[in-house]
N, C-alpha and C positions, 0 to 999 in steps of 0.2 A: 396628295391630300390624305390618303390612307396612312402614310408614314407620319404625317404631322399629328393626326389623331392618335396614333399608337404612341408617339413620343409624349403627347399630352397626358394620356392615361398613365403612362409609366411614371411621369413626374408627379402626377396626382397621388399615385399609390405610394411613391417614395416619401413625398412631403406630407401626405395626409395619413401616414401610417399610425402616428401617435394617437390621434383622436379616433381613428376607426377601429384599431385592433389591440390597443394596449390592454384593455380589460380581458379580451379573449386570450391574449398571450399569458396573462397572469393565471388564467384557468389552466392553460397548458403547463405552467410551472407547477401548479398543484398536482396535476396528473403525474408529472415527472417525479415529484416527491413521493407520491403514493406508490409509484413503480420502483422506488428506491434507486433511481438513476441519478445519483448525486453529482457525478461528473458533468453530465449533460445539463443538469439543473443549474449548476454553477456557471457553465458556459453561456446559457441563455440569459441568466441574470446579468452577467457582464455585458452582453450585447444590449440588453434593454436599458442598462445604465446610461447608454449613449443616446437614448431616445428622449426627446424633450418632454413628452407627456409621461411616459412610464417611469422616468427617473424621479417624478414627484410623489410616487406611491410608496408609502411606508412598507406596505406588504411586500414589495419587490425586494427590499433589503432584509426583511424577515426571511424570505426564501433563501437569500444569499447566506444568511446566518445558519439556517437549517441545513443547507447543502454542505457547508464546512463542518457542521456537527456530525453529519452522516459520514463524511469522508474520514473525519478524525476517529469516529467510532470504529470504522473498519480497520484502520491502522492500529488502533489501540487493541483490538481483538487479536491481531497478528502478534503484537508485542506480548500480550498475555499468554498466548499459546506458544511463545518462543519461536515464532516463525519469522523469516526475514521480512523486514518492512523498511519503508523509506522514512528515516528519522527527520530529514529536512522537511518533507511534506507533512509529517505529523505536526511539527511545530508551526509550519506555515498555515495549516488549517486552524490551529489554535488562534493565531493572529487574525485569521479571516473571520472567526466567530466574533471577536471584539470589534473588528473594523466594520462589519456589517451591522452589528448592534448599534454602534455609534451613528452610522449613516441612517439607520431606521429612526433613531431617537431625534436626530437633527431634522429629518423629513417631517416627523410628527409635529415638532415644534414650529416649523415653518408654516405648515397648514393651520395649526392652531392660531398663530399670529395673524393669519389672513381670515380667521373665522370660518374655516372650511373643514375642521376636523377636531379630534380630541385625542388625548394620550391613551393609547391602548396597550402598547407593548412594554412600556417602561418597567413595570413591576416584574413581569415574567422574565424579561431579558436580564434584569438585574440579578435575579436568582441564578440564572444560567452563568453569567459572568463570574459570580462569586464561586461557583462550582469549579470552573476551569482555571481559576486565578493562579494557583500554584504552578501549573504547567506553562503559564505565560512567562514567569520569571525564570523557570528552568530552561525554557526554550531560548531566552535571551542569553543565558549563561552558556548554553550549548553552542550557539553561533559565535559567541565571544571566544570560546575555547578553540574554535575552528578558524579564528581570525577573520570571520565574516562579519565585520563590524557594522556594515550597513544594516543587515537584518537583525543583528544584536541590538542596535540602537532602536530599531522599530519596536521590537518586543519589550525591551526594558523600559522604554519611554511610555509605552502603553501601560505597563505594569505599575509605573509610578504615578501616572496621570489618572487612570480610570477610577481609583477609589475616591477621588475628590469630586467626581461628577455626581449629578442627581441620579443618573442612570444606575449607579452602583447601589444606591439606597441609603438609609439613614445610619446604618452601622459602619462607623469609620474607625473601628478599633484597629484595623490592619495598619493604619497610618502610624501607629505607635509601636508596631512590631519590629523586632530586629531584622527579620527577613526583608521587610520593606526598606529599611535603611541600607541593608546590604545590596539590594537591587539597585538603589539609587547610586551606590558607590561604584558598582560595575558599569552602570550607565555613564557616569562621569568619565570613567576611563575609556570606555568604548567611543564616546563622543569625541574625546580628545584625540584618540587614535584615528578618527575619521576627519580630523582637522575641523570639527564643529565646536570650536572653542567657546562660543557664546552659549551653546547648549550645555557644555560641561560646567561653565560658570553658573548657569541658571539652576542646575540641580545640585551643585556643591553643598549648599546649606543643609539640604536633607541628608546627604551622604555624611556630612561632618557631625551628625548626631551620633555617629559610631564612636564608642568609647574603647574599642579594642585596639590591637596593634595595627589594624587596617587603616586607622585614622591617619597614621603617618603618610601612607601612600596617597590618601585622598588629599591631604594638604599639599603634597608634592605636585600632584596633577593639577590642583587648583592654581597653585603658584605658576606652574608652567603654562596653563591656559591664559592667565592674566599677562604673562610675559609675551605670549604669542599675539595678543591683541594690543600690546604695547601700553598696558596700564601699569606703569612702574610703581605707583602708589599702592595699589592692591597687591601686586606681586610681592613687594617688600613686606606688606602686612602679613601675608600668609607664610612667607619665608621666616619672618621673625617669630610668628606664632609656632611654627614647626620647630624652630631652634630652641625655643623656650620649653616646649613639651618633650622634645627628643634631642637633647644637646649632643648626644653621641652619634647621631645620624649624620654621616658625612655630607649628605645632600644639602641640608639646610645651612650648615656651616660654610661649605665651599661656595654655595650660591651667594650668600651674603658677603663673604670675604671677597669673592671675585667681583661682586657689584661695586664694593668700595674701591678695590684696586682699579677696576675699569674706569671709574670716575675720578681717579687720582686722589682719592681720600685715604691715603696710606696711614694716617694717624688713626682713623676709625678702624681700619683693618687690624692695626697693631693692638689697639685697645680691646677689640673683640677677641683676638687670640689670647692676649694676656688674661682677660677675664675668665675664659674657659679653661686655660691652663691652671689657673689658680683655684677655680671653684668646681671644675668638673673632672679633669684628668690631666695631670702634669706631664704624662708621658704619651699623650695622644699625638700620633705622627702628623695628622692633618693640622692640628693647632700649632705644632712646632714648625711645620713647613710654612704655614701662613705667616707666622711670626718672623721666620727667616726671610721670606720675601718682602714683608713690610719693612723690616729693618734695612734690607738692601735698598729698597726704594726710597727710604728716608735718609740714605747716605750713611747708615750705621753699619758699615761693612764688616768690621771685626765681630760684632755681635751676630751678624747674619751668618758668618762662617761658623761660629761656635754652635749656634742652634741647628744649623744644617748638618754639622758633623754628628750631633746627637741623634738626628733622624737616621743617618746612615748606620750608626751603631745599633739602632733598634731594628731597622728594616732597610736593607741595602737595595730593595726593589723600588724604593721611592726615588725614581730617577731624577725628579726635579731638584732634589737636594744637591746633586752633582752640578747642575746648572747654577744654582744659587751660589755655591762655593766658588766655582770658576768665575762667575760674573763679579762676585765681590772682590776677589783677588785682582781681577782686571781693573776694577774701579780704584782699588788701592794703588795699582801701578800707574794709572792715569793721574792720580792725585800727587804723585811724586814730581816736584818741581826741579827742573834741571837748571843749574846756574848758567849764566851767560858765557862764562869763561870755560871753554871746552877743555883746555889743557890743565885745569885746576884739579886738585885732589877732591874738592867738594863735588865737582862734576862727575868724576869717576865713581865716587861713593853713591851719589844719587842714581847714576846709570845702573850701577850694580844692584841697588835696592829695587829699582823698577824691574830689572831683569829677573831678580829672584821672585818677585810677585808673579810675573808671567810664568816662570817655571813652576811655581806652586799651582797656578791656575790650569796649566796645560793638561795634566792627567785627568782632572775632573771634566774639562770641556771635551777632551777627546773621547772619554768614556760616554759622556752625554751624547756626543755625535753618533757613536755606535748604537746607543740605546734608543735614540730618537732621530733617525736619519731624515725624517720628513719635517723636522723643525729647523730647517736651514735658517729661517729668519731670526732664530734665537742664537744658535751657536756660530753661525756663519760670520757675522761682523766681528765677534769676539776673537775667533780663531784667526781671522784676517789680520787684525791688529796685533795679536800675539805672535804669529809667525813672522810678521814683518819686523817686529821689535827684536825677535830672537834670531833674525837673519836666516830663517829656514826657507830658502828660496823655492824649492820644489813644492813644499806643502803650502806655501803662500800662493803660488801660482794655481795650485789645485783649488783652493778656496776662492780665489779671484774668478776662476773659470765658472765655478758653481754659482757665484753671486751674479755674474754677468748673464747667466742663462735664466735667472729667476724672472 
């Protein structure tokens, strides 16, 4: 009987803690603040957030905000005195200030909606948030530079969102500042690197207000984010916008050209390359390479060889040009029709012509194999056919073995 009573009392104390002692604990929080014991104050606030009664008190979150301010102040003093300090914790306390300010504001509005309270903290908290604002975006950039994209996103998102809230106040001039746009730009990239593509897309319009060279990078990330969520229409929109604004940026051109090629629209790929060669840069190796590939895919092999050779004259490191030339010669060889009469002069001439095409293809394809050994799916079938036609048994067997292992 004694044990049952003891258990009942324990359960009562546990379940009834909220209504019995929440107000008392808030007084204890005030004492901890007065004692400048910010670490313990924050620990107690976090515990009380789990309490069903205490979590409804706006003052609880105000204490959480003040605890973070005190901790940040201590770290800031160390930085000012050039003493070692924890940079990560410095910026985490900055985020904590904003996080608890928002929780406090939300709690006040919930009580107001129930007719149980009034707005007390909004004005004073807004002033505090405006004071710490610069460190919020700086912290986001700090975490981004350390590749801690999770915390970078948290701080940067807060920096972009908070000025639009009522808590911030009526002065919204920061929304038109270049710093604000830059913060959104870093947020877009950080969200993308976190695979949070929808978030990157959501904040892209703000970031794209940037008129500096950074805008090209934002357009790239936005296009990549839309590609990741399989929205091909929006992806193409941003790729085309980027190509129009930055025609010499290889990313936008190759993305659009590869899209056309991947969808079998070789004519559009050729027209795109021709337009840029004519209006932007007649010697651009990417435009020339794309035209060479498009010509080859359209069966215009001699023109493909000509353009690809121009590429190699300008830059021999563009290894795909070797593939285009080799493949085009193989295509020409395959197009040679052999007469049905094997012993005829015409047959021997046709066979010689085919052999010559393969001989011209061989150095380019062998070089491409050395340059791109992992692209077996490209050079393998061509060298297989080439070595078989040239009766190079050992090399043919080597390629056959590689293809069988694939």
